[in-house]
N, C-alpha and C positions, 0 to 999 in steps of 0.2 A: 617561774611559770607554775600556775596551779595545775592540779590534775585535770580539771575541766578544760583549761587552756590547751593542755597537751593533747587531749582528745579532739578538741576543735581543730587544732593544727593537723592532727592525724587524718581527720576527715577531709580537710582541704588538700592534703598531700596524698589522699587515697591510701593511707597506711592502715589497711583494714585489720591487720593483726593487733594493732594498738587499740582500735575501736572495740574489738571483741572483748576487751577486758572490762568493759562497762556496759551493762545491760541496756541502759537507756539510750546511749549513743549507738549501740548495735542496730537500733531501728533504722538508722540512716544507711547502714550497709545493706540491710534487707531491702529497703526502698530502692537503693541503687541497682540491685539485681533485678527487681521488677521493672524498673525503667529501662534498663539495658535490654532485657528480654522483650518487652513490648516494642521498643523501637526497632530492634533487629528483625523480629519475627512478624511484624504487622503487615508486611507486604510480600510474604513468601509464596502466596498462592496455595491451592489445595495440596495438602500433604498427608501422608500416612505415617504414624509413629510405629516403629518396629522395636520390640523389646526382646531380650534374651540374655543368656549368660555371658559375662565378660570372660569366662574361662574356657570357652569353646575354641579348640584348635582350628587353624585355617584349613586343615585337611578333613575335618569332621563333616559327616553328611549334613548336620544341622547348619553349619557355616555355609556350605555350598548351596543348600536349599534357600537360606536367607538371601544370599547374593542373587540367586535366580528370581526370587519373589520381588526384591527391590528393583531389579532390572526391568521386570515385566510391569511393575507399577509405573515406572517412568514412561514406558511405552504407552500406557493408558492415560498419561497426562498428570500423574501425581508426582510430587516430590516426596522425599523420604526424610523423616526425622529419627535420629537415633540418640542414644545416651552418650555418643561421642567417643567411647572408649574402645577397647579391643574386643575380640570374640565376635559374638553375634552383632554387636553394634558396628564393628568394623566391616563385617560382611554386608550389612545394610547400606552403609555409605559407599562401599566399593561397588555394589550393584547399581546404586543410583548414579554414581559417577560414570560407570560403564555405559549406562543408558542415556547419558547426557542430561539427566534430570537434576533437580535441586537436591543438594545433599547437605542436610543440616545436622549439626552435632551439638547436643546440650550436655557438655561434660561436667562431671562433679569432681571437685578436688578432694581426694582421699589420701590417706597415708600409705595406701598399698593398691596395687593392681589397676589403677585407673590413670592412663595418660591418653590424650586425644590421638585418634588414628589419622593417617595421612590422606584419607579419602573424603574429607569434609571440605566443602567450599570455604575458601579463606574468609569470606565475608559472612559466613553463616555458622561460625563456631562461637559458642558462648560458654564461659566457665562459671560454674556456680559453687558456692560454699554450702548452700542450704537446699536440702532435698525437697522441702515443701514448695519452694519457689520453682525449682526445676520441674516438679511434677505438674504444677499449674500450667507451665509452658507446653508440656507434652499434650495436655488435654485441650487447652485453649486454641492451639494452632494446628490441630490434627483433625482430619475428616474420618479417621478410622484408626484402629489399633490392630497390628499383627503381633501376636504373642507367641514367640518361639520358646522352646524349652529353656528354662532358667531357674534361678534360685529365689531367695527371699525377696530381693529387689524386684524381680520380675513379677512375683506374686503381689507385692505391695502395689505396683503400678496397675496390675490387672484389677485387683479388688477395689482400688480407689475409683477407677472408671466405672466399674459395675455399680458401686454404691451411689455414685453421683447420678447415674442414669436411673437406677431403681428409685431413688428419692426425688427424681425430677428436678434436680439442681442444675443439670445440663440436658440439652436435647439428646435424643438417642442417636448414636452412630455405630457403625459396625465394629464388633470386636471378634477377631478371628484367632482361635487357638490352633496352632499348627503342630501336628504330631499326635495322632489318636492314641498311640501306645503310651506316650509320655504323660498325657493328660487324663487317661482313662480312669486311673485310681482316684484322682481328685474329683472328676465328674461323677463317678459312681458314689463317692462319699456325699457329694452335694445332693444327689438324687435320693439316696437311701437313708441319709441321716438328717441333713438340714431340712430337706423337704418333708420327710416323714414327721419330724419334730415340729413342723409348721413354723420354722424360723425364716422361711422364704415362701413365696407363692409359686405355683407351677408356672405361671407366666414369666417369672424371672429367669427360667431356663432358656427363654427365647432371646435373652440379652446377648448371647454369644453363640458362635458356631465353632465346630471342631472339624478340621480338614487335615488332609495328608500331603497334598501336592501344591506346587506353586500355582498351577492353573486354577485349582479350586479356591485358593486364598484370594487371588486377584479377581476371580469371577464373583466371589461373595461381596467384595468391595464395589465392583461395577454394578452388580444386581441391586444393591442397596440404593445406589444413586440413579438407577433407572426408575425406581419406585418412588424415591423421595428426591425432590429438587435439590441439587447440590447448592448449598448455601454456606459459603465460607464463614467460619466462626471467628473472624477477625475484622 
């Protein structure tokens, strides 16, 4: 059996580790993640993606606040999409499940710290190998972002959304940063450095809101969709 035959067989058998050894055939693995994501998420209804650190303990105030926000979002008719893992992601799914809402988990397979949490609807868990496919699903199937305190991954997801809205590659939707103390340093830098250097426009500061409470976060989402007709982006 030739190397190409082996890779073809691996694709039929869904042996993705074998396919990863060849850049050309790796395209099919990427395609499969897009297809699975589109198929599973195309009918979930209005949802809000919630981001934050995977390292947040279940007794931490940020965890408890996330759970509260997710719960209140479900009472307003929104489902919740998380990264599917522990910490803030777990809190988001836990709150959604508590409220009887849709609880979606877009898990990423990593060599450390990421296993799916138990609060995701069984039919709404998707595992990804590729961050860029996963990030597309967050944006394509969410009507808003709630951004809790987090690390590099959280900032990656935040700035990807801001960039796409700023460049009009996607329609504007609400982006809510929760925790004024946590985000204040970043916001000050954006205002006093990026803006002063004219690397952004003043209007770009209106692309996000910063709040402290669960009620404020949910009210920002609701206020946006009383002003703009809710148009599911799927």
